[in-house]
C-alpha positions as CSV (number, residue, x, y, z in Angstrom):
1,M,-20.6,-12.6,4.2
2,P,-17.8,-10.2,2.8
3,V,-18.9,-6.7,2.4
4,R,-17.9,-4.9,-0.8
5,K,-18.6,-1.5,-2.4
6,V,-19.1,-0.8,-6.1
7,T,-19.3,2.6,-7.8
8,Y,-21.9,4.0,-10.6
9,R,-21.8,6.8,-12.5
10,L,-25.0,9.1,-12.1
11,Y,-26.7,11.0,-15.0
12,P,-29.2,13.2,-13.7
13,S,-31.2,15.8,-15.4
14,R,-30.9,19.3,-15.3
15,T,-33.7,19.7,-12.5
16,Q,-32.5,16.5,-10.6
17,S,-28.7,18.0,-10.6
18,V,-30.4,21.0,-8.9
19,A,-32.1,19.0,-6.4
20,L,-29.2,17.0,-5.6
21,S,-27.0,20.0,-5.0
22,A,-29.6,21.4,-2.9
23,A,-29.8,18.4,-0.5
24,L,-26.0,18.4,-0.6
25,R,-25.9,21.8,0.8
26,L,-28.5,20.7,3.5
27,H,-26.8,18.1,4.5
28,Q,-23.8,20.2,4.7
29,Q,-25.3,22.9,7.0
30,L,-26.9,20.0,9.2
31,Y,-23.3,18.6,9.5
32,N,-21.8,21.7,10.3
33,A,-24.8,22.8,12.8
34,A,-24.6,19.8,14.8
35,L,-20.7,20.1,15.1
36,E,-21.3,23.9,16.4
37,Q,-24.1,22.3,18.9
38,R,-21.7,19.9,20.2
39,I,-18.6,22.6,20.8
40,D,-21.3,24.8,22.6
41,A,-22.8,22.2,24.7
42,Y,-19.4,21.4,26.1
43,R,-18.2,25.1,26.6
44,R,-21.5,26.2,28.2
45,R,-22.7,23.2,30.3
46,G,-19.5,20.9,30.1
47,V,-21.8,18.2,28.4
48,S,-20.5,15.9,25.5
49,L,-23.4,15.3,23.3
50,T,-23.9,11.7,21.7
51,Y,-25.3,10.6,18.7
52,A,-28.6,9.6,20.3
53,D,-28.8,13.1,21.8
54,Q,-28.4,14.8,18.4
55,C,-30.8,12.2,16.8
56,H,-33.7,13.3,19.3
57,D,-32.8,17.0,18.6
58,L,-33.1,16.5,14.8
59,T,-37.1,15.8,15.2
60,A,-37.2,19.5,16.6
61,L,-35.1,20.9,13.8
62,R,-37.3,19.3,11.1
63,Q,-40.5,20.8,12.5
64,E,-38.8,24.3,13.1
65,C,-36.8,24.4,9.6
66,P,-39.2,23.1,6.9
67,E,-36.0,22.7,4.4
68,F,-34.9,20.0,6.2
69,A,-38.2,18.2,6.4
70,T,-37.8,17.8,2.6
71,L,-34.9,15.2,3.5
72,N,-35.1,11.6,3.9
73,C,-34.8,11.4,8.0
74,S,-32.6,8.2,8.0
75,S,-30.0,10.3,5.5
76,Q,-30.0,13.0,7.7
77,Q,-28.8,10.3,10.6
78,V,-26.3,9.1,8.5
79,T,-24.9,12.5,8.4
80,L,-25.0,12.9,12.2
81,R,-23.4,9.4,12.3
82,R,-20.4,10.6,10.0
83,L,-19.9,13.3,12.6
84,D,-20.2,11.2,15.6
85,K,-17.6,8.8,13.9
86,A,-15.2,12.1,13.7
87,F,-15.4,12.8,17.1
88,K,-14.7,9.2,18.2
89,A,-11.5,8.9,16.1
90,F,-10.5,12.5,17.4
91,F,-10.8,10.7,21.0
92,E,-8.8,7.9,19.9
93,R,-6.0,10.2,18.3
94,V,-5.9,12.0,21.7
95,K,-4.7,9.0,23.4
96,T,-1.7,8.8,21.2
97,K,-1.0,12.3,20.1
98,G,-2.3,14.6,22.7
99,A,-2.7,18.1,21.8
100,A,-2.0,17.5,17.9
101,A,-4.9,15.1,17.6
102,G,-6.9,17.4,15.3
103,F,-10.2,18.6,16.4
104,P,-13.2,17.8,13.8
105,R,-13.6,20.8,11.5
106,F,-16.4,22.6,10.0
107,K,-16.9,21.6,6.3
108,S,-17.4,24.1,3.4
109,L,-19.5,22.8,0.5
110,A,-16.5,22.2,-1.6
111,R,-15.0,19.8,1.3
112,F,-18.3,18.1,1.8
113,P,-18.1,14.9,-0.2
114,G,-21.6,13.8,-0.3
115,F,-24.4,12.1,1.8
116,G,-25.7,8.5,2.4
117,F,-28.7,6.4,3.0
118,K,-28.9,3.6,5.5
119,S,-31.7,0.8,4.5
120,H,-32.5,0.0,1.1
121,G,-36.0,1.3,0.2
122,D,-36.0,3.8,2.9
123,G,-36.2,7.1,0.6
124,W,-34.0,5.2,-2.2
125,R,-33.9,2.0,-4.1
126,F,-31.4,0.8,-6.6
127,T,-32.4,-1.5,-9.5
128,P,-29.5,-3.1,-11.3
129,G,-29.5,-4.3,-14.8
130,V,-28.7,-7.6,-16.2
131,E,-25.6,-9.2,-14.2
132,W,-25.4,-5.8,-12.3
133,R,-24.6,-3.7,-15.6
134,H,-25.7,-0.4,-15.1
135,G,-29.2,0.4,-13.4
136,K,-31.5,2.9,-12.0
137,L,-31.7,4.9,-8.9
138,R,-35.0,6.1,-7.5
139,L,-34.6,8.9,-4.6
140,Q,-37.5,10.2,-2.5
141,G,-38.3,13.7,-4.0
142,I,-36.0,13.6,-6.8
143,G,-37.0,10.9,-9.4
144,T,-35.4,8.3,-11.1
145,I,-31.6,8.6,-12.1
146,K,-29.9,6.8,-14.9
147,A,-26.7,5.1,-13.5
148,R,-23.9,3.2,-15.6
149,G,-21.1,1.0,-14.3
150,Q,-20.8,-2.7,-13.1
151,A,-20.4,-4.9,-10.1
152,R,-17.7,-7.4,-10.3
153,Q,-20.0,-9.7,-8.1
154,G,-23.5,-8.5,-7.2
155,G,-25.3,-9.0,-3.5
156,I,-27.8,-7.6,-1.3
157,I,-27.7,-4.2,-1.2
158,K,-27.2,-2.7,2.4
159,A,-26.2,1.0,2.0
160,S,-25.5,4.1,-0.4
161,E,-23.8,7.1,-0.5
162,L,-24.2,10.1,-3.1
163,L,-20.9,11.6,-4.0
164,H,-20.5,14.7,-6.1
165,R,-16.7,14.6,-7.6
166,D,-15.2,16.7,-10.3
167,G,-18.4,18.1,-11.2
168,A,-20.1,14.7,-11.6
169,W,-22.4,12.6,-9.3
170,H,-21.8,9.1,-8.3
171,L,-23.6,6.3,-6.3
172,S,-21.4,4.2,-4.0
173,L,-23.4,0.8,-2.9
174,T,-22.4,-1.3,-0.2
175,L,-23.0,-4.8,-1.1
176,E,-23.2,-7.9,1.3
177,C,-21.9,-10.6,-1.2
178,P,-21.6,-14.4,-1.3
179,D,-18.3,-15.6,-0.3
180,I,-15.6,-14.7,-3.1
181,I,-13.3,-17.4,-4.1
182,R,-10.5,-16.3,-6.0
183,A,-8.2,-18.8,-7.9
184,S,-4.4,-18.9,-6.7
185,G,-1.3,-20.4,-8.4
186,T,1.2,-22.6,-6.6
187,E,4.6,-21.1,-6.6
188,A,6.1,-18.3,-4.5
189,V,7.1,-14.7,-5.5
190,A,8.8,-11.7,-3.4
191,F,8.9,-8.4,-4.9
192,D,11.2,-5.4,-4.5
193,W,9.0,-2.1,-4.9
194,G,10.8,1.0,-6.6
195,T,10.4,3.8,-8.9
196,E,12.7,3.0,-11.7
197,T,10.6,-0.1,-12.3
198,F,7.3,-0.5,-10.4
199,A,8.6,-4.1,-9.1
200,T,11.3,-6.3,-9.4
201,L,10.0,-10.1,-8.7
202,A,12.0,-13.0,-7.4
203,I,9.9,-16.2,-8.3
204,G,10.4,-19.8,-7.2
205,E,12.5,-21.5,-4.5
206,A,14.9,-19.4,-2.1
207,D,17.9,-21.1,-3.5
208,A,17.6,-19.9,-7.4
209,P,14.7,-17.8,-7.9
210,M,14.2,-16.5,-11.3
211,M,14.0,-12.4,-12.0
212,E,10.9,-10.7,-13.6
213,T,10.4,-6.9,-13.8
214,V,7.1,-4.9,-13.8
215,E,7.6,-1.7,-15.6
216,N,6.4,1.7,-13.9
217,P,3.7,3.2,-15.9
218,R,4.5,6.7,-14.6
219,W,1.1,7.9,-14.8
220,Y,1.7,11.3,-13.3
221,R,4.6,12.2,-15.6
222,H,2.8,11.4,-18.5
223,E,0.1,14.1,-17.4
224,Q,2.3,16.4,-15.7
225,Q,2.4,19.1,-18.2
226,R,-1.1,18.9,-18.9
227,I,-1.7,19.3,-15.3
228,T,0.4,22.1,-14.8
229,D,-1.1,24.2,-17.6
230,L,-4.4,23.5,-15.9
231,Q,-2.9,24.7,-12.6
232,Q,-1.5,27.9,-14.2
233,A,-4.9,28.6,-16.0
234,V,-6.8,28.3,-12.6
235,S,-4.2,30.7,-10.8
236,R,-4.8,33.3,-13.8
237,K,-8.3,33.4,-13.0
238,R,-9.9,36.0,-10.8
239,Q,-10.8,34.1,-7.4
240,G,-14.9,33.5,-6.9
241,S,-15.4,34.1,-10.9
242,N,-17.2,31.3,-12.9
243,R,-14.1,31.2,-15.2
244,R,-12.1,30.1,-12.1
245,R,-14.4,27.3,-11.1
246,K,-14.7,26.0,-14.5
247,A,-11.1,25.8,-14.7
248,A,-10.7,24.2,-11.2
249,R,-13.3,21.7,-12.6
250,R,-11.2,20.7,-15.6
251,L,-8.1,20.6,-13.3
252,A,-9.9,18.1,-10.9
253,K,-11.1,16.2,-13.5
254,A,-7.7,15.6,-15.1
255,R,-6.3,14.4,-11.9
256,A,-9.1,12.4,-11.4
257,R,-8.6,10.6,-14.8
258,T,-4.8,10.0,-13.7
259,A,-5.8,8.3,-10.5
260,R,-8.2,6.2,-12.1
261,R,-5.7,5.1,-14.7
262,R,-3.5,4.2,-11.9
263,L,-6.0,2.1,-9.7
264,D,-7.3,0.3,-13.0
265,W,-3.7,-0.8,-13.7
266,Q,-3.0,-1.7,-10.3
267,H,-6.3,-3.7,-9.9
268,K,-5.1,-5.7,-12.8
269,L,-1.7,-6.1,-11.6
270,S,-2.7,-7.2,-8.3
271,S,-5.4,-9.8,-9.7
272,D,-2.6,-11.0,-12.0
273,L,-0.2,-11.6,-9.4
274,V,-2.8,-13.3,-6.8
275,K,-3.8,-15.6,-9.7
276,R,-0.2,-16.7,-10.6
277,F,1.4,-17.2,-7.2
278,A,0.3,-19.3,-3.6
279,L,2.8,-17.1,-1.5
280,I,3.6,-13.4,-2.0
281,A,6.0,-11.5,-0.1
282,T,7.3,-7.9,0.2
283,E,8.8,-5.8,2.6
284,Q,6.6,-3.2,5.1
285,L,6.6,0.7,3.9
286,S,6.7,3.8,5.6
287,V,5.3,6.2,2.8
288,A,5.3,9.0,4.9
289,A,8.9,8.6,6.2
290,M,9.9,8.1,2.7
291,T,8.5,11.2,1.2
292,R,9.3,13.5,4.1
293,S,10.5,16.9,2.7
294,A,14.1,17.8,2.8
295,A,13.7,21.3,3.2
296,G,14.9,21.3,7.0
297,S,14.5,24.5,8.9
298,V,15.6,28.0,8.8
299,D,18.6,27.1,11.4
300,A,19.4,23.8,9.6
301,P,18.3,24.3,5.8
302,G,18.1,20.9,3.9
303,K,20.1,19.7,0.6
304,R,19.1,18.8,-2.8
305,V,15.4,20.0,-2.0
306,A,14.3,19.8,-5.4
307,Q,15.8,16.4,-6.0
308,K,14.0,15.1,-3.1
309,A,10.7,16.5,-4.4
310,G,11.0,15.0,-7.6
311,L,11.5,11.6,-5.9
312,N,8.8,12.1,-3.7
313,R,6.5,12.8,-6.8
314,E,7.7,9.5,-8.4
315,I,7.5,7.7,-5.0
316,L,3.7,9.1,-4.6
317,D,2.9,8.4,-8.2
318,T,3.4,4.5,-7.9
319,A,0.9,4.6,-5.0
320,P,2.6,1.7,-3.2
321,S,0.1,1.7,0.0
322,Q,-2.9,1.5,-2.1
323,F,-1.2,-1.4,-4.4
324,L,-0.7,-3.2,-1.1
325,S,-4.2,-2.6,0.2
326,L,-5.7,-4.2,-3.0
327,M,-3.0,-7.5,-2.5
328,R,-4.1,-8.1,0.8
329,Y,-8.0,-8.4,0.5
330,K,-7.3,-10.2,-2.9
331,V,-5.1,-12.7,-1.2
332,Q,-7.7,-13.0,1.5
333,E,-10.4,-13.8,-0.9
334,T,-8.2,-17.0,-2.3
335,G,-8.3,-18.6,1.2
336,T,-5.3,-20.3,0.5
337,A,-2.8,-17.6,-0.5
338,R,-0.4,-16.0,1.9
339,L,0.9,-12.3,2.0
340,I,3.9,-12.0,4.0
341,E,5.2,-8.4,4.9
342,A,8.9,-8.3,5.9
343,P,9.9,-6.0,8.4
344,T,12.3,-3.9,6.6
345,R,14.2,-2.1,9.3
346,R,15.2,-5.5,10.9
347,L,15.8,-7.6,8.0
348,K,17.5,-4.5,5.9
349,P,16.6,-6.3,2.3
350,S,18.7,-3.7,0.4
351,Q,21.8,-4.0,2.5
352,T,21.5,-7.8,3.0
353,C,23.4,-10.3,0.8
354,P,20.8,-12.9,-0.4
355,C,23.5,-15.7,-0.7
356,C,25.5,-15.3,2.5
357,G,23.3,-12.8,4.7
358,T,26.3,-10.3,5.0
359,V,24.9,-6.8,5.7
360,R,26.6,-3.9,4.2
361,K,25.4,-0.5,4.2
362,K,24.8,1.0,0.2
363,A,24.2,4.3,-0.9
364,L,20.8,5.1,-2.9
365,S,22.9,5.4,-6.2
366,E,24.5,2.2,-6.0
367,R,22.3,-0.1,-8.1
368,V,24.3,-3.2,-8.1
369,H,24.7,-5.7,-5.3
370,R,28.2,-6.8,-4.9
371,C,29.1,-8.7,-2.0
372,D,33.0,-8.8,-0.8
373,V,32.4,-12.0,1.4
374,C,30.8,-14.4,-1.4
375,G,31.5,-12.5,-4.7
376,T,27.9,-12.3,-5.3
377,T,27.1,-9.8,-8.1
378,L,23.1,-9.1,-8.6
379,P,20.8,-6.1,-9.6
380,R,20.0,-4.4,-6.1
381,D,16.3,-4.8,-6.6
382,F,16.8,-8.5,-7.4
383,A,18.9,-9.1,-4.6
384,S,16.4,-7.2,-2.3
385,A,13.4,-9.2,-3.5
386,W,15.3,-12.2,-3.0
387,V,16.4,-11.4,0.7
388,V,12.5,-11.1,1.2
389,L,11.8,-14.5,-0.7
390,R,14.3,-16.3,1.3
391,Y,12.7,-14.8,4.6
392,A,9.1,-15.9,3.4
393,H,10.3,-19.4,3.0
394,G,11.8,-19.3,6.4
395,G,15.3,-19.4,5.3
396,L,16.6,-15.9,6.8
397,K,15.7,-14.4,10.1
398,A,15.1,-10.7,10.7
399,K,17.0,-9.4,13.6
400,G,14.9,-9.4,16.4
401,S,12.1,-11.2,15.0
402,E,10.6,-14.7,14.6
403,R,10.6,-16.4,11.2
404,P,7.4,-16.9,9.4
405,D,6.1,-20.4,9.2
406,A,6.9,-21.9,5.7
407,E,4.1,-23.7,4.0
């Protein structure tokens, strides 16, 4: 069965907030102590400790330190498992990146997001309301906490995580849901992602598609001045002071609000596209390469650094990777729709004529596609989307790759 996550906002009392913060600090200390133990074991004895080794040592720790015995043992094992996953990911990165793999770090309390639980009923229990709207969370040693939120579809509760973000507590539930079947349309669409407009759509058949645009909401630009003011307010406060912590919390809330609005809008747009179309095509994007700084180096300084930084902000504000992630799992839930990601480097959608296939380099400032061979004149973004649509239908082949099977 599919596994989904749903997040509820928690509303603990003052006493419960203190208890949750104390538990968070103990989990952070456990994580750092376990990391230090692994480092010492390797330096002194050349031994790599495993998750099982540290779970065995956890029993002795709970006997020696009474404060750790107040926590749920399974919850502490989840924290140790988190560290174990960090090491496994590190060893995987070593194979590809070598010395630049990034060793697991000690976590400050500000950078420790929360703690989790395993089996439902082992130290915690969540009771959802009608149709999974709101509910109550009961925690061992803390009591019952009100929760607000709603799951789109209920299921069997498998695990949970308590997260402290922006001064508020959240409950992230892992649900095992029945098979989710989304409705899908019958038409085909390809879209070219951008910053002036969020997406330009080419809808229909490969020979004569219709154009449709999705405006860019520019969430960050609308909040930029407010966020800048809050950043300046933080910088004016003395480090370590309560006023600085309060100002930093206000800044974090403003940024989180912008991120939530962006995610909500992308959820609605991706759901609408999946509902309308059976074949959805787009180009592969490398956001890291697109947002690379133009600063250069001391010996070879870059050009138009400020302009490139502004463009990078606009690109990141659209969050294309997040949008494609939403599209992927929603297309999968239909069981019939297809999502095709065309190879950008080989297909060259922005440089290829959708009518005759002629390839010609264009400057980024050239916003109209004009073909010198067949005379086609189109908006550049629509021409790119059309090229991707033809590729998805199997009518255009990318250099050095096989065409997708058209259905």
